[in-house]
KERO-27458 format. One record per residue (C-alpha): x, y, z; chain. Coordinates in steps of 0.5 Angstrom, whole numbers, plus 500, padded with zeros to 3 digits. Layout:
BEGIN
ATOM  X  Y  Z  A;
...
***
This chain:
BEGIN
ATOM  499  500  500  A;
ATOM  506  505  501  A;
ATOM  509  508  495  A;
ATOM  515  504  493  A;
ATOM  520  510  491  A;
ATOM  526  508  496  A;
ATOM  527  515  498  A;
ATOM  520  514  502  A;
ATOM  521  507  504  A;
ATOM  528  509  507  A;
ATOM  525  515  512  A;
ATOM  522  514  518  A;
ATOM  515  516  520  A;
ATOM  518  522  524  A;
ATOM  523  524  517  A;
ATOM  516  523  513  A;
ATOM  512  528  518  A;
ATOM  519  533  519  A;
ATOM  520  533  511  A;
ATOM  512  536  509  A;
ATOM  513  541  514  A;
ATOM  519  543  511  A;
ATOM  516  544  505  A;
ATOM  510  547  508  A;
ATOM  514  552  510  A;
ATOM  518  553  503  A;
ATOM  511  554  500  A;
ATOM  509  560  504  A;
ATOM  514  564  500  A;
ATOM  513  561  493  A;
ATOM  508  564  488  A;
ATOM  501  562  487  A;
ATOM  502  559  480  A;
ATOM  509  554  482  A;
ATOM  505  551  488  A;
ATOM  499  547  490  A;
ATOM  500  549  498  A;
ATOM  502  556  496  A;
ATOM  495  557  493  A;
ATOM  491  554  499  A;
ATOM  495  559  503  A;
ATOM  493  564  499  A;
ATOM  486  562  499  A;
ATOM  487  563  506  A;
ATOM  483  560  512  A;
ATOM  477  559  509  A;
ATOM  480  555  503  A;
ATOM  484  551  508  A;
ATOM  478  549  511  A;
ATOM  473  547  505  A;
ATOM  479  543  503  A;
ATOM  479  540  509  A;
ATOM  472  539  510  A;
ATOM  472  536  503  A;
ATOM  478  531  504  A;
ATOM  474  529  511  A;
ATOM  469  528  507  A;
ATOM  472  523  502  A;
ATOM  475  519  507  A;
ATOM  468  518  511  A;
ATOM  466  515  504  A;
ATOM  472  511  503  A;
ATOM  471  508  510  A;
ATOM  464  507  509  A;
ATOM  467  502  502  A;
ATOM  472  495  502  A;
ATOM  478  499  498  A;
ATOM  482  500  504  A;
ATOM  488  503  499  A;
ATOM  483  508  497  A;
ATOM  482  508  504  A;
ATOM  489  510  506  A;
ATOM  490  515  500  A;
ATOM  483  519  503  A;
ATOM  486  519  510  A;
ATOM  493  521  507  A;
ATOM  490  527  504  A;
ATOM  486  529  509  A;
ATOM  492  528  514  A;
ATOM  496  533  509  A;
ATOM  491  538  508  A;
ATOM  491  538  517  A;
ATOM  498  539  516  A;
ATOM  497  545  511  A;
ATOM  492  548  517  A;
ATOM  497  547  522  A;
ATOM  502  551  518  A;
ATOM  498  557  516  A;
ATOM  496  557  524  A;
ATOM  504  557  526  A;
ATOM  504  551  529  A;
ATOM  507  544  527  A;
ATOM  505  536  527  A;
ATOM  510  537  534  A;
ATOM  503  540  537  A;
ATOM  498  534  535  A;
ATOM  504  529  537  A;
ATOM  504  532  543  A;
ATOM  497  533  545  A;
ATOM  497  525  543  A;
ATOM  502  524  548  A;
ATOM  499  527  553  A;
ATOM  493  523  553  A;
ATOM  497  516  554  A;
ATOM  495  513  560  A;
ATOM  488  517  560  A;
ATOM  482  514  559  A;
ATOM  478  517  553  A;
ATOM  472  517  558  A;
ATOM  476  522  562  A;
ATOM  480  526  556  A;
ATOM  472  528  553  A;
ATOM  469  530  559  A;
ATOM  476  534  560  A;
ATOM  475  538  554  A;
ATOM  468  539  555  A;
ATOM  469  542  562  A;
ATOM  475  546  560  A;
ATOM  471  549  553  A;
***
């Protein structure tokens, strides 16, 4: 299911996330006509959120189906566009990983109750 293009297979998960983060940062200054991500940034928050909404819907549809490769493709698209949003807001994947790490050893029900009481 993973791309077999050598360099991707040789990279760790963390390396892949860092590489994507670096590319997203580089695209902030790229001309819109030369970069898909630069076009998203130029469209602002509304365009980025619309793309995430589209990708989330496609992920749900793929999840309801039987094609696992299609599901992986759609989840990758969703994750990528969420990373674009994080970069747009000045955050990186580390913030999400830190949040997930902080949830280890905490019941999902307890964590959900904490969010409700905090917000």
